[in-house]
C-alpha positions in Angstrom: 217.1 121.4 186.5 216.4 125.1 185.5 214.7 126.0 188.9 217.1 126.6 191.8 216.8 124.2 195.0 215.2 127.2 196.8 212.1 128.1 194.0 209.4 128.5 195.6 206.2 126.2 195.5 204.8 128.8 192.8 207.8 128.7 190.8 208.1 124.7 190.7 204.2 124.7 189.8 204.6 127.1 187.0 208.0 125.6 185.6 206.1 122.1 185.7 202.7 123.6 183.7 205.2 125.5 181.0 207.1 122.2 180.7 210.3 124.2 181.4 211.3 121.5 184.2 210.0 118.1 184.7 208.8 116.6 188.0 211.4 113.7 187.5 213.9 116.5 187.4 212.5 118.4 190.2 212.4 115.2 192.5 215.6 114.0 191.7 217.2 117.1 192.6 215.3 117.7 196.1 216.4 113.8 196.8 220.0 114.7 196.0 219.7 117.5 198.4 218.6 115.3 200.8 221.1 112.6 200.2 223.9 115.2 200.7 222.5 117.1 203.8 221.2 114.5 205.8 224.4 113.6 207.2 224.9 117.1 209.0 221.1 118.1 209.3 219.5 114.7 210.1 216.2 116.1 209.4 214.4 112.9 208.0 213.4 109.9 210.0 212.0 108.3 206.7 212.7 108.5 203.0 210.1 107.2 200.6 213.0 107.7 197.6 211.3 105.2 195.2 207.8 106.1 195.7 208.6 109.6 194.9 210.4 108.8 191.8 207.4 106.7 191.1 205.0 109.5 191.3 207.3 111.9 189.5 207.2 109.8 186.4 203.2 109.8 186.6 203.0 113.3 187.1 205.6 113.8 184.0 203.2 111.8 182.3 200.1 113.7 183.1 201.8 116.9 182.0 202.5 115.5 179.0 198.8 114.2 178.1 197.6 118.1 179.2 195.5 116.8 182.3 194.1 119.2 184.2 196.8 119.8 187.0 196.0 120.4 190.7 197.7 123.0 192.3 200.5 121.3 193.9 201.3 119.3 190.9 204.6 117.6 191.1 205.6 119.6 194.0 208.2 117.9 196.5 206.8 118.3 200.4 207.6 116.6 203.6 205.4 115.6 206.5 206.2 115.7 210.1 206.6 112.5 211.4 203.5 112.3 213.6 201.0 112.4 210.8 199.9 109.5 210.0 201.0 108.4 206.2 200.3 105.1 205.0 203.1 102.5 204.8 205.5 105.0 206.6 207.1 104.5 210.0 205.5 107.6 212.2 207.1 107.4 215.5 207.1 110.8 216.7 210.4 110.7 217.9 209.8 107.7 220.2 211.0 104.3 220.8 207.7 103.5 221.8 206.3 104.2 218.9 209.0 103.2 216.1 207.0 99.9 215.0 203.8 102.0 214.4 203.1 102.2 210.7 199.5 103.5 209.8 197.7 101.8 207.2 195.6 105.2 206.3 196.6 108.5 205.1 195.7 111.3 207.3 193.0 113.6 205.6 195.3 116.3 205.5 197.7 114.1 203.5 195.0 113.0 201.2 194.2 116.2 200.6 197.8 117.3 199.2 198.0 114.3 197.5 194.9 115.2 195.6 196.2 118.5 194.8 199.3 116.9 193.3 201.6 117.2 195.3 204.7 114.3 195.7 205.7 113.3 199.4 209.5 112.5 200.0 209.2 111.3 203.5 208.7 112.6 207.2 210.9 114.5 209.4 212.4 114.4 213.0 210.4 115.7 215.9 211.4 115.3 219.9 209.8 112.7 221.6 206.1 112.9 221.5 206.4 116.7 220.4 207.3 117.8 224.2 210.1 120.0 223.5 211.6 123.1 221.4 214.6 121.0 220.1 213.9 118.0 217.9 216.2 115.4 219.6 215.5 112.0 220.6 216.8 108.4 221.2 215.7 107.2 218.0 216.9 109.2 215.4 219.2 111.8 217.3 219.6 115.5 217.0 218.0 117.6 213.9 220.3 120.7 213.6 219.5 124.4 212.1 220.9 124.8 208.4 222.4 128.3 209.4 224.6 126.9 212.2 225.0 123.0 212.5 226.1 123.8 216.4 222.5 125.6 217.0 219.1 123.5 217.4 216.3 123.5 214.5 213.8 123.9 217.2 210.7 121.8 218.0 208.5 120.1 217.8 208.7 120.6 214.1 212.2 121.0 213.8 213.0 118.3 211.6 210.5 119.5 208.9 211.7 123.6 209.2 215.4 122.3 208.4 214.5 120.1 205.4 212.6 123.0 203.9 215.1 125.8 204.9 217.7 123.7 203.3 216.1 123.0 200.1 215.6 119.5 200.5 211.7 120.4 200.5 209.6 122.9 199.1 207.1 122.7 201.6 205.3 120.7 204.2 203.4 119.8 207.4 204.1 120.4 211.1 201.9 120.5 214.3 201.6 123.6 216.7 200.9 122.9 220.7 203.2 125.7 222.0 205.2 127.0 219.1 206.1 124.1 217.4 205.6 125.4 213.8 206.1 129.3 214.4 209.5 128.4 216.8 211.2 126.0 214.5 210.6 128.7 211.3 211.6 131.4 213.4 214.8 129.5 214.2 215.2 128.3 210.6 214.2 131.7 209.1 211.5 130.5 207.1 207.6 130.8 207.1 205.1 129.0 209.3 201.2 129.4 210.1 199.6 127.9 213.2 195.9 128.2 212.1 193.0 128.3 214.0 192.1 125.0 215.4 189.5 123.1 212.8 190.6 125.0 209.4 192.7 122.0 209.0 191.7 118.7 210.3 194.2 117.2 212.8 192.8 113.8 212.3 195.7 111.5 212.2 197.8 113.3 214.4 199.7 111.8 217.4 198.8 113.0 220.3 195.4 113.4 219.2 193.8 116.8 219.6 190.4 116.3 221.4 188.4 117.2 224.5 190.3 120.0 226.8 193.1 120.0 224.0 191.0 120.6 221.0 192.2 124.1 221.4 195.7 123.6 222.2 197.3 121.6 219.3 196.7 122.2 215.3 198.7 120.9 212.2 199.4 123.7 209.8 202.1 124.7 206.8 205.6 125.3 206.6 207.2 126.9 203.6 210.1 129.6 202.5 207.4 132.1 201.5 204.3 133.1 202.8 202.4 132.6 199.2 203.4 129.1 199.5 201.8 128.8 203.2 198.8 129.9 201.6 198.8 127.3 199.0 199.3 124.7 201.4 196.9 126.1 203.9 194.1 126.1 201.0 194.9 122.8 199.8 194.4 121.4 203.2 191.8 123.4 204.9 188.6 121.9 205.0 186.0 120.1 207.4 186.7 116.7 208.8 184.2 114.2 210.5 187.3 112.8 212.6 188.3 116.6 214.0 185.7 117.8 216.6 186.5 121.6 215.8 186.4 121.5 212.2 184.0 123.7 210.6 182.8 124.9 207.1 184.5 128.0 207.2 185.1 129.7 203.8 188.4 130.7 202.1 188.9 134.6 201.9 191.0 136.9 199.9 192.5 140.0 200.9 193.9 142.5 198.5 196.6 144.3 200.0 195.3 147.8 198.9 191.7 146.9 200.7 193.8 146.4 204.0 195.4 150.1 204.2 194.4 151.9 207.0 194.1 148.1 209.0 194.8 148.9 212.6 198.0 146.8 213.7 198.9 146.8 217.6 202.1 146.0 218.7 202.0 143.8 221.4 202.8 144.9 225.1 203.0 142.8 228.1 204.5 142.3 231.4 203.2 138.5 231.5 205.4 137.8 228.2 208.8 138.8 229.8 212.1 140.1 228.0 213.3 139.6 224.2 216.6 140.5 223.4 217.3 143.7 221.8 217.7 142.0 218.4 214.5 140.6 218.9 212.9 144.0 219.6 214.6 145.7 216.6 213.0 143.0 214.5 209.4 143.9 215.6 210.3 147.6 214.8 211.8 146.8 211.6 208.3 144.9 210.8 206.5 148.0 212.2 208.2 150.5 209.9 207.5 148.4 207.0 203.9 148.0 207.5 203.7 151.7 208.4 205.4 152.5 205.0 202.4 150.6 203.4 199.6 153.3 205.2 198.8 150.5 207.8 198.5 152.0 211.2 200.7 151.0 213.8 200.4 151.5 217.6 201.5 149.9 220.9 198.6 147.5 222.1 198.5 146.3 225.5 196.9 142.9 226.3 196.0 142.3 229.8 195.8 139.0 231.7 198.1 137.2 229.7 199.8 135.8 232.8 196.7 134.1 233.5 196.5 132.7 229.8 200.1 131.4 230.4 199.4 129.6 233.8 196.3 127.8 232.1 198.5 126.9 228.8 201.1 125.1 231.4 198.2 123.4 233.0 197.0 121.9 230.0 199.9 121.6 228.1 202.2 120.5 231.2 200.3 119.3 233.9 197.1 117.5 232.2 199.4 116.1 229.3 202.3 115.6 231.7 199.9 113.1 233.8 198.6 111.4 230.3 202.3 110.9 229.0 203.4 109.6 232.5 200.7 106.8 232.3 201.5 106.0 228.7 205.3 105.8 229.5 204.9 103.6 233.0 207.3 100.5 232.7 209.1 102.1 229.8 211.1 104.7 231.8 214.2 103.3 230.6 213.7 104.0 227.0 212.4 107.5 227.1 214.9 110.3 226.0 216.3 112.9 228.1 214.1 116.0 226.7 211.3 114.0 227.3 212.4 113.0 231.1 212.8 116.8 231.7 209.1 117.5 231.0 207.8 115.2 232.6 209.4 115.9 235.6 208.2 119.6 235.5 205.0 118.7 234.6 204.1 116.4 237.0 206.0 118.2 239.9 202.7 119.7 241.7 199.9 117.8 243.8 197.5 115.7 242.0 194.8 117.7 239.8 191.5 117.7 241.3 188.2 117.7 239.2 187.1 121.3 240.4 190.6 122.5 239.1 190.2 120.9 235.8 186.7 122.3 235.8 187.9 125.8 236.6 190.5 125.8 234.3 188.0 124.8 231.4 186.1 127.8 232.1 188.3 130.1 233.0 190.0 129.6 229.3 186.7 130.1 227.7 185.9 133.3 229.7 189.5 134.5 229.2 189.5 134.1 225.5 186.3 135.8 225.1 187.5 138.7 227.1 191.1 138.7 224.6 189.0 139.0 221.6 187.0 141.9 223.3 189.9 143.8 224.0 190.9 143.4 219.9 187.6 144.0 218.7 189.1 147.4 216.8 192.7 146.0 216.2 192.4 142.4 214.6 195.9 142.1 214.0 199.0 142.3 216.6 203.0 141.9 216.1 205.0 140.4 218.8 208.3 138.3 218.8 208.0 134.6 218.3 210.7 133.7 220.9 212.4 135.8 223.6 215.7 134.8 220.9 216.8 133.3 218.1 217.7 129.6 218.1 219.9 128.3 221.4 222.6 125.7 221.2 221.9 121.9 221.2 221.0 120.7 224.6 220.7 124.4 226.0 216.9 124.1 226.2 215.2 122.9 229.3 211.8 123.6 231.4 213.5 125.1 234.1 211.7 128.0 235.9 213.3 131.4 235.1 215.6 130.4 232.1 213.6 127.5 230.3 211.0 127.4 227.7 208.3 128.4 230.0 210.0 132.0 230.2 211.8 132.0 226.6 208.6 130.9 224.5 205.6 132.8 226.2 205.1 135.3 223.1 204.1 131.5 221.3 202.4 129.6 223.9 199.2 132.0 224.7 198.1 131.4 221.3 197.6 127.8 221.5 195.6 128.4 224.9 193.2 130.9 223.5 192.8 129.1 219.9 194.3 132.0 217.8 196.2 132.0 214.3 199.8 133.0 214.1 202.4 133.2 211.5 205.9 133.5 211.3 207.9 135.9 208.8 211.5 136.1 208.8 212.6 139.9 209.1 216.3 140.0 210.3 219.5 138.0 211.1 221.2 138.4 214.6 224.9 139.4 215.3 225.7 135.9 215.2 224.0 135.2 211.5 220.9 133.5 212.9 217.4 134.6 212.1 214.8 136.4 214.0 211.1 135.6 212.7 208.3 138.4 213.8 204.6 137.0 215.0 201.7 138.1 213.2 198.8 137.1 215.4 195.2 137.2 214.4 191.7 136.8 215.7 189.9 133.2 215.3 188.9 132.0 211.7 190.8 135.0 210.5 193.8 133.3 209.5 194.0 134.5 205.6 194.0 138.0 207.4 197.1 137.0 209.2 198.7 135.8 206.3 198.0 138.7 204.4 199.5 140.9 206.8 202.9 138.5 206.8 203.2 138.8 203.2 202.9 142.7 203.3 206.1 142.3 206.0 207.8 139.8 203.8 207.2 141.9 200.1 208.6 145.2 201.8 211.5 143.0 203.5 212.5 141.9 200.1 213.7 138.5 199.0 214.4 135.7 200.9 218.2 134.7 201.3 219.1 131.1 201.9 221.6 130.0 204.7 224.9 129.6 203.5 225.7 126.2 201.7 226.4 123.5 204.2 227.7 121.3 200.9 228.9 122.3 197.4 
C-alpha cells in the first residue's frame, strides 16, 4: 500500500481517485492494524471485517468503472458503539444492552455510507457513556496509544484510540460533557463538539431530547482538522428525528479573510487551575494565531460557576435519576465507573418540579448572557481539561479532585450548546498530548474549525505516537 496508516482522509481519497492505491488495499491495511493493536489498546467492541472487505471490493469496481465517487469513497471509518449501525451490537458499554442489535442505521451512519465511507466496526465507551474513562464490564478498558498505562479518555475513548493508532482514518463520537474533546485531547488528535442540531443525534443512546437536547451531541473525530470538516459536512443537515435540527447552510472561511478576528483567551475563576504545561500550550496556540494577524486578548467570562452548576443539575442529578430507574434490579451488573457516577449524581435531596423549571429557565437566560458578552469576540481559546491523560482508574466524580473539577473547561459548553473543537498543540514532560480548545458561538461551527486549522497549520505536521508494534 502506498499510503501510510496515518494518511489523512483527504490523502486516502486522492490516492483512490488517482488509482495509486485500491480501496481493497486500504481496508486490508487497516484491518491488519486493528488485528495487531486490539490486544494492547482494546479499542473495538465489534469488527465487521467481512462486510468491510465486501464494501471495499465494490468501491474498487466503482473506481474502475469511472462512477461518480462520493467525498469519502473507500475511506475506512469507525463509529462509537452507542450509535445505531444496522446489524451490529451497539451496547454503549453495558451488559444490560449487550443483546441490542439495531435494525436500521442512524441517519448520520446512512450519510457516511452515501458519501462512500466503509465502516470497519464500532468502538468502546464507559457504561452508558457516563465517565471520562472507557472501561466497562462488557469489554474492559481502552488504553491510550501514547502510553498504555494511561486512559484514552471517555466517553469516546475507543474511537479516539482507534483513530490515533491508525486503525481508522476517522470516525464519530458523542459529547455530553467533553466526551469528544477530552479523548481527542488525551490521544493527541482533533475532534468537534458541534452545535446541537447541526448533525442529527437520531439513533444515539441515550437519546437527547427535551431538557437534554442541548447537552449531548454527535460529532466527528480525526487526526486533522480538514478531515474533521469533511466528516462534519458529510453528516450535517436536518433530520426529523432530532428536534433541534435545522437547515443551517454550510459556510466556508478563507484564512486571509479572518485576519484581524478578535480571539479571547478565556479567563474564569470558576474553571479552576490547569497545569503549567497546559497553560503553556494555550500560550503557544495564542502566539501562533497572533503571528497570523489574529487579535488575541484576555477574555473574562462571568457566571461560568452557574453554568457548571446547571450542567451538573442536568447531566448529574436529572440523568442520574433516570439511569437509576433504568438499572433498578440490575445493580450487580453495572460497572464500578457507573456506580461511582450514580452515587454522586443521586446523593442530594429529590429534585422538585419548581427546581427543574427554574433550571431550564436559568439555562436559557445564562446562554443569552454569555452570547451577549461574546458579541464582539466570537472565538475563545481555553484548555480542554486541567491536564493531560490520567492513569487507568484514577478518574472519578469525587468533589475537589474528580471530573467536576478537572473537566470544567469542557462541561460548560454542553450546558449552553456552544461548539468547541480540540486541536493538539504540545506534549507534556511525560510524553502525553496536550490539546487546545477552540470555542465558538452557536451555529458558527465552521468558524471554530477554521481557527483550529490555523493553529494546526502553524503548529506543523502531526506526529503519531511511538509504535506499539512493529
